[in-house]
C-alpha positions, 0 to 999 in steps of 0.5 A: 497521449503525448501530454501523458507521455510528457507528464510521465517523463517530467515525473521520472525526471523529478524522481531522479532529482529527488534521488540525487538530493537523497544521496547528498543527505546520506553523505551528511549523516554521521550514523553509519548504520542509519545512513546505510539503511537509508542508502539501501532503501534509496537503491530499492526505489531507484530500481523502481524507475525501471521496473516492468510490473504494476504492483497490486496489493490485496488488503483487508481483514483476515476473513474477507476472502482476499486469497479466494479473490486472488485465486478467482482472478488468476484462474479466470485470467491465466488458468490454474493456480499452482501455489496452495493458498490458505490462511495468509500469515506472510505475503505471497506474490503472484503474476498475471497478464491482462490482455491489452496491457504491456506491463504484467501485474504483480498481485501481492496477497497480504496478511489480514489486518486488525488481528489480535495479539502481538503476532497479529499486530506484526502481520498488520504492520507487514501488510501496511508496508506492502500497501504503502509500496503499491501502485494500486490497492484492492481493499477487500471487505465482507460487510460494512466497514469497521471504524478501524478499517475506515481509518486505515484505508483513509490514511492510505488514501491520504498518502496518495494511494489509489483504492478499489473497495471490493465488497466480497461474498455477495452470494450470502446476502439478498439484493436489498441488503446488497444495495443498502450496504453499497449506500452505507459504504458510499456515505462512509467513503464518499470523500476518498473513494469514487462510487465507481470504485466500490465493486461487488464480487463473490470470489468463492460462492457457496455450493448449492445442494440439489435434492437427489443430485450432485451439488452445484458449484457456481462460478466466481462472480468477478467480472465487474472487478476485472472490467474495472481493474482493466480499465484503470490499469489501461488508462492510469497504469503508467501514471500510478507507477510514476506517482508511486515512485515520486511518493516513495522518493518524497518519503525517503527525503523526509526520513533523511531530513529527520535524521539530519535535523536530529543529528544537528540538534544533538550536536547543538545540545553537546555544544550548549552543554559544554559551554554551560559547564565552562560557564559554571566553572568560571562562576564557581572560581570567580563568583563576583566578577561573573 
C-alpha cells in the first residue's frame, strides 16, 4: 500500500509538471483561438487531479445492450433507475456507489459505434471522445467481434485504456456456443485483453412463456461482471485515475507541440519566401553579377 501511495504521489507530481509545461507552450502560441481552446482543455485536465469519481464508459455497437446493462447494474446496486433509457443518441451519465470503495463511479452510456450515415459517424466520434477520457471501459458485444470493432478497441488499448469485454445476451445461446464464442474472443484479443476480463452477462433476459400461467421474467445475470468490476476498482482504481490523467496531460502536450511546430514552420516559410523574392528582384535588376 505504501509503495502504491508513493507511485500515485509521483504520478500526480508528474501531471502537475506536465500541466506547467503546457502553460509555457500556450504562452508561445500566437493563434489566440487555438491557444484559448488548448487552455480550456488544460484547465479541464487540471480539475481531474482533484475529482472524486472513477469514470466508467460503456462502449459498443448500438444493438449490444449497453443501456440494458447499465439499467441492470444500477438496479442491482442502487435500486430503481429514474431516467428513462432507450436508444442512446447522446451520452447519459449515472452515478453509483460500490460497497468498500471510497470513490463513487460515474457510468457514462455512449452512443453506438459503427452506425451508418453522417449522424452515425458523429455519434461514434462522440463515443470515442468519452472513451478516451475514461478510467475504465466496458466494451459490450453480443457475439463475435467484427474486424472494425476489434480495430477500434485495440486502438483504445494502445492508448493505455483498461478494457473489460462484456459478452452480453448469453441467454440467447446454448452453453456450447457460449464456450466457442469465448474461445474465439480470447484468440482475437489475447494480446490486449486478459482472459479474466472477458465476462458473460445477460442484462435483459427474454421472458419465458409458461403454458396456462403468467410469463416468467428471469433476473439479469450480471454477478460475474459486478465481482470483476469491484475487484478491479478496489485494486487498481487509484492507479487507473492517475494513469488516465497522465495520459491526458501527454496528449495535451503533444497537441501543443504540434501547434508550435506548425507556427514555426509557417514563420520560417514566410522568411524564406521574403528572401526568395528579394533574390529574384536582384537577379532581374543585375543578372550578370548575381
